[in-house]
C-alpha positions in Angstrom: 110.1 90.4 114.5 110.8 94.1 115.1 112.2 96.3 112.4 113.8 99.8 112.7 113.8 102.3 109.7 116.1 105.3 109.8 114.6 108.3 108.0 116.8 111.4 107.2 114.1 113.7 108.6 111.2 113.9 111.1 107.9 111.8 110.4 104.7 111.1 111.6 101.5 109.1 111.3 103.0 105.7 109.7 100.3 103.6 107.8 100.4 100.3 105.9 99.0 100.7 102.3 95.8 98.7 101.5 97.9 95.9 99.7 100.2 95.5 102.7 103.2 96.3 100.4 104.2 99.9 101.6 104.3 102.0 104.6 103.4 105.6 104.4 104.8 108.4 106.7 103.9 112.0 106.5 107.2 114.2 107.0 107.4 117.4 108.9 110.2 119.7 109.6 108.5 120.9 112.8 106.4 119.0 115.5 103.1 119.0 113.7 101.2 119.3 117.3 102.5 122.4 118.5 100.3 125.1 118.5 101.2 128.7 119.1 98.4 131.2 120.5 98.3 134.5 119.0 95.6 135.8 121.2 92.5 134.3 122.9 90.5 133.7 119.8 93.5 132.9 117.3 96.3 130.4 117.2 98.3 128.9 114.6 100.6 126.1 114.2 103.6 127.9 113.0 104.3 131.5 112.1 105.0 130.3 108.8 103.5 127.8 106.1 102.5 124.4 106.8 105.4 122.3 108.4 104.6 119.4 106.5 107.4 118.9 104.1 106.4 115.7 102.3 105.9 112.1 102.6 108.2 108.6 103.0 107.2 105.8 100.8 108.8 102.7 102.6 109.1 99.3 100.8 108.0 96.7 103.4 110.1 93.7 101.7 113.4 95.8 101.3 112.9 98.2 104.0 114.1 101.0 102.0 112.7 104.7 102.0 112.2 107.0 99.4 111.1 110.7 100.1 108.6 112.7 98.0 108.5 116.5 98.6 105.3 118.1 98.3 104.2 122.0 97.9 103.6 123.7 101.4 101.5 126.8 100.1 101.5 130.0 101.3 98.7 130.2 103.7 99.6 130.2 107.7 98.8 126.9 109.2 96.0 126.8 111.9 96.3 123.3 112.0 99.9 122.2 111.3 99.4 118.3 111.3 97.8 117.5 108.2 98.9 113.8 107.5 98.7 112.0 104.2 96.8 108.8 103.7 96.2 106.2 101.4 93.6 106.6 98.9 94.3 103.4 97.2 97.5 101.2 96.9 98.9 103.9 94.4 97.3 106.8 95.4 98.2 109.4 98.3 95.6 112.2 99.6 95.7 114.6 102.2 92.6 115.7 104.2 89.3 116.6 102.2 89.9 120.4 102.3 93.6 119.6 101.2 92.8 119.1 97.6 96.2 117.3 96.8 96.6 113.6 95.7 100.1 112.1 94.7 101.0 109.0 92.9 103.7 106.9 95.0 106.7 108.8 93.1 105.5 112.1 94.4 103.7 113.2 91.2 100.3 115.1 91.4 97.3 113.4 90.3 93.6 113.9 90.0 91.3 111.5 91.9 90.1 109.0 89.2 86.3 109.5 88.6 83.8 107.7 90.9 86.8 107.5 93.1 85.7 106.6 97.2 88.1 107.9 99.9 89.6 104.9 101.8 89.4 105.6 105.4 88.9 103.0 107.9 88.8 105.3 110.6 85.6 106.6 109.3 84.4 102.9 108.6 81.0 101.4 109.9 80.6 98.9 112.6 80.9 96.1 110.6 84.5 97.2 109.4 86.7 94.9 107.2 85.2 91.8 105.5 86.8 88.2 106.6 89.0 88.0 103.9 90.0 91.9 104.3 89.2 92.7 100.7 85.9 94.9 101.7 85.5 97.9 103.9 82.0 98.4 105.1 81.0 102.2 105.3 79.2 104.0 107.9 75.5 104.4 108.7 73.4 106.0 106.5 70.7 105.1 103.9 72.0 103.6 101.4 75.0 102.4 103.0 78.0 101.3 100.8 81.0 98.7 100.8 84.2 99.7 99.4 86.8 98.0 97.6 90.0 98.3 99.7 92.3 97.4 96.7 90.7 100.3 94.3 89.2 102.7 96.8 85.8 102.2 94.3 82.4 101.1 95.4 81.9 97.5 95.5 78.0 97.8 96.2 75.4 100.0 97.9 72.8 98.5 100.3 69.2 99.9 100.8 69.8 99.5 104.6 70.3 101.9 107.6 73.4 100.5 109.0 75.8 97.4 108.4 76.5 95.8 111.7 78.6 92.6 111.0 80.2 90.5 108.1 78.2 87.2 107.9 80.9 86.1 105.1 82.6 87.8 102.4 79.8 88.4 100.5 76.9 89.5 102.9 76.6 91.8 105.7 74.0 91.7 108.8 72.3 95.2 109.0 69.7 97.2 110.3 66.9 97.8 107.3 63.4 99.8 107.8 60.3 98.5 106.8 59.0 99.0 103.3 60.4 102.0 101.7 61.7 103.5 105.1 58.9 105.8 105.8 59.7 105.2 109.4 63.6 104.5 110.0 62.8 103.7 113.9 60.7 100.9 112.8 63.5 98.4 111.7 64.9 94.9 111.9 67.9 92.7 111.2 68.3 91.9 107.7 70.8 90.0 105.5 72.0 92.0 102.7 74.5 91.1 100.0 77.3 93.3 98.8 75.7 94.5 95.6 72.4 95.2 97.7 70.3 93.1 95.8 69.5 90.3 98.2 67.8 91.6 101.7 66.4 88.7 103.6 64.8 89.9 107.1 65.9 87.8 110.1 64.1 89.4 113.0 60.7 91.0 114.0 60.7 94.7 113.3 61.1 97.1 116.3 58.5 99.7 116.8 60.8 102.2 117.9 64.5 101.1 117.6 65.8 104.7 119.2 64.3 103.6 122.4 66.3 101.9 125.2 63.0 100.4 126.1 63.1 98.1 123.0 65.5 95.2 122.1 68.9 95.7 120.9 71.2 93.5 118.7 74.2 91.9 120.2 76.4 90.3 117.7 79.3 87.8 118.3 81.5 85.6 116.7 80.7 81.8 116.4 
C-alpha cells in the first residue's frame, strides 16, 4: 500500500525508526544539495547559516506528522545537507561533528553514557541479525554488535570481521590465530555475540590479503 503524507515545508532523507513506529524526515527551507562556489577554492551551501530548519516525526500508525525546529547556529554552511538520523527509537542525532541530539519532542538531550551510534549505512558485511534486533559492526578488532532498540553494544568479539549471521546469537567471522600476531593468518570462525565462544571452522590462510589464497563465499541455505 502506498501512502502520501503532506508536510507544510520541504523535507528530505526520510528514514524509519529502529522500532518501526515512526519516520524521521529532516526539514530544509532551501534545497540541501545546492552549492555556491565563492571562488576556485571555497564553496558554501548558502550565503547564510544552514538551511536545515528542523525535523518531522511521522507516526506510522496514524500517518500524522509533527514538526520540531532546531537551532541553526551562526556559521556559514559549507555542507548544507546535514540530515538527522536515529540514534535510538527515542533519540535523534546529527552528523558526528554536529553535537546535537534531541528527543522526539525536539528537546535537546545528551547522549547516554556508553551509547553507540546507530548507523546501518556504516554497518559491517553481516548486517542485521535474522530477527532484525542486532546490527553487526564494521571490520576491526575487536568487532562489535549493536542492539538496535537501545543503540548500546550487545557484545564485542575478538575477531577481525563479521561476515554473516549463523543465527540470532552467532556470527560467522574471520578470526586470526592465537593473539593475532599476524592478522593475515586467519580462518573462518563461529563467534557468539558476547564473544565468549569462538569455534574455528576452517584451516588458517597463510596470507588472507593475497589473491592467490582462498576466499570465503557465504550463501543462504
